[in-house]
C-alpha positions in Angstrom: -18.3 -42.7 9.4 -16.4 -40.9 12.2 -15.8 -37.6 13.9 -12.1 -36.6 13.6 -10.8 -34.3 16.3 -7.2 -33.8 14.9 -5.9 -30.3 14.8 -5.8 -30.3 11.0 -9.5 -31.2 10.7 -10.4 -28.6 13.3 -8.5 -26.0 11.4 -9.9 -27.1 8.0 -13.5 -27.0 9.2 -13.3 -24.1 11.6 -15.2 -26.3 14.1 -14.5 -28.6 17.0 -14.2 -31.7 14.7 -14.8 -32.9 11.2 -17.7 -35.3 10.5 -16.4 -37.7 7.8 -17.8 -40.5 5.7 -15.1 -42.8 4.4 -15.9 -44.7 1.2 -14.4 -46.0 -2.0 -13.6 -43.2 -4.5 -15.2 -45.4 -7.2 -18.5 -45.3 -5.4 -18.8 -41.5 -5.4 -19.7 -39.3 -8.4 -18.0 -35.9 -8.1 -18.8 -33.3 -10.7 -17.0 -30.1 -11.2 -13.5 -29.2 -10.2 -12.0 -28.5 -6.8 -9.1 -26.5 -5.4 -6.7 -28.5 -3.3 -4.4 -28.1 -0.3 -1.8 -30.7 0.6 0.0 -31.3 3.9 1.6 -34.2 5.8 -0.5 -35.8 8.6 0.6 -36.7 12.1 1.1 -40.2 10.8 3.3 -39.0 7.9 0.9 -39.6 5.1 0.1 -37.0 2.4 -3.3 -35.4 2.9 -5.1 -33.8 0.0 -8.0 -31.6 1.0 -10.5 -30.6 -1.7 -12.5 -27.4 -1.6 -15.3 -26.0 -3.8 -13.6 -23.6 -6.2 -16.5 -21.2 -6.0 -17.4 -20.9 -2.3 -14.4 -22.5 -0.6 -16.5 -25.1 1.3 -14.4 -28.2 2.3 -15.7 -31.1 0.2 -13.6 -34.2 0.8 -10.1 -35.5 1.7 -7.7 -38.1 0.3 -5.0 -39.9 2.3 -1.9 -41.4 0.6 -2.0 -44.3 3.1 -5.5 -45.2 2.0 -5.4 -45.2 -1.9 -8.8 -45.4 -3.6 -10.6 -44.1 -0.5 -12.0 -40.6 0.2 -13.4 -38.9 3.3 -16.5 -37.0 2.4 -17.4 -34.1 4.6 -20.8 -35.1 6.0 -22.2 -31.6 5.8 -21.8 -31.5 2.0 -23.9 -34.5 1.1 -27.6 -34.4 0.3 -28.3 -37.5 2.5 -27.1 -35.9 5.7 -29.6 -37.9 7.8 -27.6 -41.0 6.9 -24.5 -39.8 8.7 -24.2 -41.7 12.0 -20.7 -41.6 13.4 -19.3 -45.0 14.4 -16.2 -43.6 16.3 -14.3 -40.6 17.5 -10.7 -40.5 16.3 -7.8 -38.3 17.5 -9.4 -37.9 20.9 -5.9 -37.0 22.1 -6.5 -33.7 20.4 -10.2 -33.2 21.4 -11.1 -29.7 22.6 -12.0 -29.5 26.3 -15.5 -28.2 25.5 -16.4 -31.0 23.2 -18.8 -33.6 24.6 -18.1 -37.1 23.3 -20.8 -39.8 23.0 -19.7 -42.3 25.5 -21.4 -45.1 23.5 -19.0 -44.6 20.5 -15.5 -46.1 20.4 -12.8 -43.5 21.0 -9.3 -43.7 19.6 -6.4 -41.4 20.6 -5.1 -41.6 17.0 -6.3 -43.0 13.8 -6.7 -46.8 14.1 -4.8 -49.2 11.8 
C-alpha cells in the first residue's frame, strides 16, 4: 500500500497523489469490463490503467514490469478502512502543497 506522487498518477486521479494497494491479480475478483488507457512509465514499463466503462472512475493499474500484480485504487474498494499507506513513492514529483507523513518511508522514484 502506497501513495504515488508521479505525474501520471496525479493526472489519472485528478488529485495530489494516487492511493494504491498492490496485490496479486489472482487474489482479486473483478467483475464486469473496463476501458483501458496505456502509456509508458518513467521507468520505461508499459502501464495499463483500467476505468469503469460506465462512470469513468479509475479502478486499477497493471505494470508490465510486475506481471501478475495489480494496483487497486484504494478509493474504489469496499474495505477502505484497511488502506494504510506504507510508503510515499515518486516524491521527486510531489506537489509543493502536499504534506507527507514523516513516519513513512519516502522514495524519489519507485523502489526496486
